N, C-alpha and C positions, 0 to 999 in steps of 0.2 A: 685389901680387896677393892676392886674397881667399884665406883658408885655410878648408878644410872638413875636419872630423873625422868619419870614418865609424866608429862605435863598435860596430856589429853587421854581420854579413855581409849584403851585398846583391849582386844579380846584376851581372855584369861590364858589362852594357849600361848600367846606371846609372852605374857608375864612369867608363866611357868618355865619357858625356854630360857629366860634371863636368870632366874633363880639358880643358885648353885655356882654360877660363874661371876656374879656380882651382887652387891647390895642394891636392891631396887626400892626406890621411894616413889610412891604414887601421889602426886600433888596436882590435882586437876583444878581448873577454874582460877588459876593464879592471874593476878593483874600483871602488867608489864613491870611495874616497880617491884612487885614481889618476886617475879621471875629473875630479874636482874640481881636482886639481893641474895639469892641462894644458888644461882647457877654456877657460881665460881667454885662450889664444893663438889662438882660432879665431873666425871670423865666422859659421860655421854648424856645426851638429851634426846628424848623421843616425843614427837608431837604428831598430831593429825593436822587438819586444816584450821582448827579453832585458834591455836596459839601462833602468834607472829614471832618469828625469830629474826629480828633485825640486827643491824650492825651494833647497836647498843647492847643487846643481849649477848651477842657473840663476843664483844669486847670484855664483857663481865665474866665470861666463861674461861677463866684463866687455865683451868685444867682440861677443858673440853678437847677431846680427840675426834669425836664423831657426833653428828646430829642425824637422827633417824626420822624420816617422814613416813608414817604408816599410811601409805597410799601412793598414788602416782604423781600428783601435782606437787610442785616445790615452790610455788610462787609466794608462799608465806615465809620462805627462808631466804635471807640475803646470801646468795651463793658466792658473790664476789667477796664479801666480807669474810665468809668462812674460808675461802680459798687463800686470801691474804694471810690468814692466821694459821694456815696449814691444817684446818679442820676438815675432815672428810664428811661429805653429806651423802647419805644413802637413802634410797626410797624403796618402795615395794610396788613396782608398776604392774606386775603380772597377776597379783592375787585377786584383784577386783575387776579384771577385764571382762569376764563373762557377765558379772553382775551389772556393770555399767552398760554393756551392750543390750542386755535384756531390758533394763529400765528405759533405754532409748526406744526400743521397740514397743514397750508398754505405753509410753507417752505418744508415740506415733499412732498407735491403734486408738488410744483414747481421743486424740485429735480427730482422727478420721471418722469415728463413730459417735462423737459427742457424748462420750461415756460419763464424764463428770457432771455435765449439765443435766443429762437424763436422770442420773442418780439423785441429784439435788432436787429436781422438780418432782419426781415421783415420791420421794420422802416428804415433800411438802404437800402432798395430796393432789398433785397435778398430773393427770394422764394426758400427755400431748405428744403425739408421734409425728405429726406433719412437719413441725419445725425442727425435728431432730434427725432428718434424713441425712445419712452420712455418705461416705465415698469409700470404695474399695482400694486396697493397696495394689492388688493385681493390675498389672499393666501400667502402673504409674512409674515415674522416674524419680529415683532417690538420688539426691546430690550429697555426697559426703565430703566435707572439708577436713582432710587429714585422714589417711588410711594407715595409721599405725596399728598398735595392738587392738584398741577398742574399735576403731573405724573398720578394720578388717573383719572383726566379728560381727559388726552390724551389717556389713555387706553380705556376709554368708547368710545371715538370718533373713535379710530382705529378699534375697534370691529365692528362699524357700516360699516366700509370698508371691513369687513370680514378678518381682519388680525389676525394672531396668536400673542398673546402678552406674552412676558416673562419679568421678572423684577429682578433686583438686589437691595435689600434693607434689611439690617440686622435688622432694627428696625420696621418691619411690621410683624404682626402675620400671620400664615398660614390661619386662618379663614378670616381675612380681604382680603388677596389675593384671596382666593376662591370666596368671594363675588364679587370681581372685575373681576372674570374669568381670573385671571392672574396667571401664573406659576412662582413661585420663583425659581431662579437659581443662581449659582455663577457668579461672574463677568467674569471669564474665559469662562464659557459656554455661557454667553450672547454674548460675543464678537465673539465667533466662530460660533454661530448659527444665528445671526441677519442679516437681509437684510437692516434694517434701525435701527439706534440707536439714542436715544434722551436722554439728561441729564436733570435732575430736582433735583439737590442737591445744598446746599449752598456752598459758597467758604470758606473753612477752611484750616488750614495747612495740614489736612489729605486728602482733596480733591483737593488741588492745583495741576494742571497738572495730574489729575486723568487718563487722556488719553494721553499717550506719545508714543514714538516710539515703545516701547515694546508692548503696548496694540494695537496700530494700526497694528502691524505686525500679530496679531491674526485674523484680520477681513477678511471676504471674499473680493476678488478683486471687487466684484459687490456691496459691501456694501456702504451705505451713512450714514453720521453722522450729527446730528443737535444739536446746542447749543443755546437754548433760556433762559438759566438759569443765569449763572454768567460767566463773562469773566475770563479766567485763568484756567478753568476746563480742557481745551484741549490745548495741545501744538500746537499753531498755525503754527509754522514753521514745526513741525512734520507732520501736515496734508498736507502741500504743498509738502513735500518730498514724502509722501505716494502716493499722486495723480500723481506726476511726475514719480514715479517709477511703476505706474500701480497697486499699492496695495490698492487703494481706488477709488471708482467710483465718489464720489462727497461729498460735505459738505455744510452746511449752518450755518452761524453765525449771530446771532442777538446781541450778546454781545462780548466784546473784553477785552483782558488783560489790555489795557490802553484806557480809554475813556475820552473825545471824540477823535476819530481817523479819519483822512481824507486821510491818505496815509498808505498803507500796501501792502505787497506781496500778501496777500489774494485777493486784488482787481484785480490783473492781471490775475487770473485764471478763465476761463469760467466755469469750473466745480464747482466753489465755489460761492454760493449766499450769499450776505451780505445785512443786513438791519441795520439801526442806532438805535438799542435798542428800538424796537417798540413793544415788547411783551405786554406791558401794555397800549399801546397807542390807546385806544378806548375811545370814549366819555363816554361810560357807566362805563368803568373801572376807568377812571380818577376821575369821580364824586364820585364813591363808595370809592376809596382809600382815597380821600381827606376828605370825611365825616368820614371815619373810624379813620384816624389818628387824626383828630380834636377831635373826641369823646374821644379817648384814652388820648390825651394831657390834655384835660379839666378834665377828671376823676382824673388824678394824681394831678393837680393843686387844685382841689376842695376836696382833701383828700379821694377820692374814689379809687377803685382799677381797673386798666385797664385790660380788657379781654386779650389784646395782649401785656402785658408787657413781654419783652424777657429776661430780666435779673432778673426775680423774679419767684419763683415757683408758680405752679397752686394753687389757693386757693379754698378749698371746699366751695361751696355756703353757706353751713350751718354756716361757720365760719365768713362770712362777717359781720353780725350784731354784733358778739362778738368783732370784730376788732374795730368797731365804739365805742362800750362800753369800750373796753380796752383803747382806746385813751383818752376818757373822764376821765377814772379812773386815768391814768398816769398823765394827766394834773392836776387833782384835788390833787393828792398826792404830786406833785411837789410844789404846792402852799401852802399846809398845813404843810409840813415837815419843820424841822429846823435842822441845823447841816450838817456835812459831811457824805455822804453816805458810809456805810461800807459793806452792803450786801442787796440783793434784793431777795425776795422769792415770787414765783407765785404758786398759787394752783388752779388746774382745777378740779372742783367737778361736779359729775353727768355725764350726757351724754357727756358733753364737754371733759371729760377725755379720751374718745375713739378716739379723733382726733389727728393728728399731729398739735400741737398748736403753731408752730413756727411763723405763721403770727400774732397770738394773742399776743405772747411775743413781737414781733417787734413793734406792735402798742402800747403796754404798755410802752416799753422803749422809743419809739418816743414821747409819751405823757409826760413822765418824763423829757426828755431832751429838749423838744422844747422851753422852756423858758430860758434855761441856756446855750445852746450850739448852735453854727452855723451849726453843723453837721446835715445832713438829714438822719434820721434813717428809714430803711425799712426792709422788709423781706430778702433783699439781704445782707445787711452789718451789721445787728444787732449783730451777733457774733463777727465780726471784731471790731466794735466800742466798744462793751462791754469789749473785751480783751484789746483794746488799752487804755481804761480808767481804767482798773483794777477792773471793776465791777464784783462782784461775784453774779451770778444769779442762784438761786436754783429753781427747778421746782418739784412740787409734784402733784400727781393725786389721787383722791378719787372717787371711783365708786358711792358712795351714799352720798347725803347730805340732811340734814333735812330741810323741808319746801320749798325747791327749786328743780326744775328739773335740773337746771344748775346754778352753782355759780362760779364766778371768783373772786379770792382774791389776792390783791397785798399788800405785807408787805415790807416797806423800813426801814431798820435799819440805824441809824446815831449815831454819838457820842453824840447827844442830846436826843436820845430816838428812839422810833419806831412809824411809821405812818402806819395805816392799812386802806385800802379801799376795800370794796367788792361790786360787782355789779351782776345784774341778768337781764335777758330779760323777758319781759311780754308783750304780745300783740304787738310784734315787736318794743317795746319801751325800751330804756335804763333806768334802775332803779339803783340808788345807794342805797344799802340796809344796808350798815354798814360803819361807820367812827370811827376808833379806837374801843372803847368798846361800842359804841352806835349803836343800830339797828334802822333802819328807813326805809322810802320808798320815795325817791324823784326822779323826772325825771329831769336830768340835761339839761334843754333847754338852748339855747344860752342866755347869759345875765350875771348878777352879783349876787353872793351869799355872804352872810355874815354869817360866822361861829362864834358862840359865846358860849364858854364853861363857865358854871356858876353854882352856887349853886341854886338848885331848892327851890325858896322861893316866897311868895306872893309879887306881885307888880313889880318884876324884868322885866318881859316881857313888861309890860306897860311902864316902865321907858326907856327901850331900844327903844320901838316904839315911844315914845315921842321925844327922841333926833333925831331920824330919821325924824320924822315929822317936827321938827324945822329946819332941814337941807333941807327941801323941796324935800325929796326923797319919792317915792311911793313904798310901799311894795305890791308885787303881790301875794306872797304866804308865808306861814310860816309852819315850821316843828319843832316839839319838841320831844325830846327823853330824858329819864332819867333812871339812874340805879336803883334808889329807891326814894320814896318821901323824900323831903328835902335833897336829896343827890346830887351827880354830875349829871349835865344835859347838853344837847347840844341843842342850838337853831340855826336853819338855816332859814335865811330870804332871799327871792328872791327879788331883787331890780331892778327897771327899769333903774336907773342910779347909778353909783358908789359913795361911800362915800369918802370924802377927809380924809387925815391923821388927821386933827383936830377932825373930828367927831369920828373917830376910837378911838382916845385917850380919848375923852369924855366918850365913852361907857366903855372903859377899867377902868376908874376911878369909875364906879358905884360899890357900895358894892355888893360883891358876884360874880362879873365877874372875871374869871381867865385868859381868853385869847380871843382875837378877831382876826379873819383872814378875809380879803377880797379876794374873788376868782372870777375869770372871766372864764366862760366856752366858 
């Protein structure tokens, strides 16, 4: 059974989703040394923001196939290191969107109406209203840096407060912005025009300290800034200087450059509101995020493709069935071929030729290598692994193919000859329709297949069946293909249990039998 390590707390709904499909060990609060010491025993690792998964941890994860981040941010995971190792990283970006947007609005309102200061003073026995006069959101300009999932939800809520919303996001279309009723502007213009500014971008080398002294100097003295996205986007010391110098009216931080943090200069300023990374901390969000990351991790472990894989390209839904077919074809070819691989050719025929078939190619190569290599091949690292191994992969496209609307063909050249496998989809089922020179139609269901190349002659099929019967093995189905009567033929038998080497040798000694291969799908 697969083993999953949960290194940070996640909601019980996610844990329950994992049980039954894998052994789940919950080990929170591990040091980096402790994590490195045990991660090699697991197929999957699930974390939140607390645990750092660096290259050293990834290198120690000899069995790791997937790393799950229960949340949207992935800056605590070394994506490049995971990619080089063929480890899929999945996150859960949708589950906490509303929670993060609502927390942003809560901090915005708290800043506008001096909520935390008023609460603290009144509880201290001070009734003072004159110095706590706030400002309304209505009629103010909200500048949103990044209008992705969370930023878009903040925009919708701000409009309910009758705010004007502008945004800086280079990767959003004008049409999308118009639908949100948001005006796209440059960062400089956003900084100079906004009364409130909120950030909703990931932490990358390009966005680290996105707001520093230079940017803060462009703000209105009455402006307020909120960060519920990632720590490190705003120069925290710069914010303190701007407030002290009267160049900024206030700020709110839910995230910090270093977490957890219990002492900071930010905490000493009344005009700065702080919360301990609560953006996703609602009952509803925690349950949703936990279920989403569990689903993503299980999808990868079960050979499916996760909707939220962050280091893999988007896969067209139409290609997913072909990827399953390709994996079966690659596995079959690897077990039928002999010799040292010299070249691989892939042909996409029919409607399949119209797509970017990189995911299909990756599935083929993964199937080929899964039995002979410890490397985990996916759409991310297929080119790297092929180059590393010196594999020459040729790809051809043919718009029209006879007899099939779509046909996928894999040819593997070795120093012992060539092996060809073709497959097609029919009624959402995988069909192997060609093996070398023989055309057929078999559905590669899970189990054992016996491939027997022989001379087409009376009594041979019965003789093979008799030997299998003597071995107490049941034949569930049989497929026969021949090039011509009394010529070369291929027999494929589906067995409930595998044959031993002794039985295979007995079949090989039958007159007319040229080769026997046992295959497991």
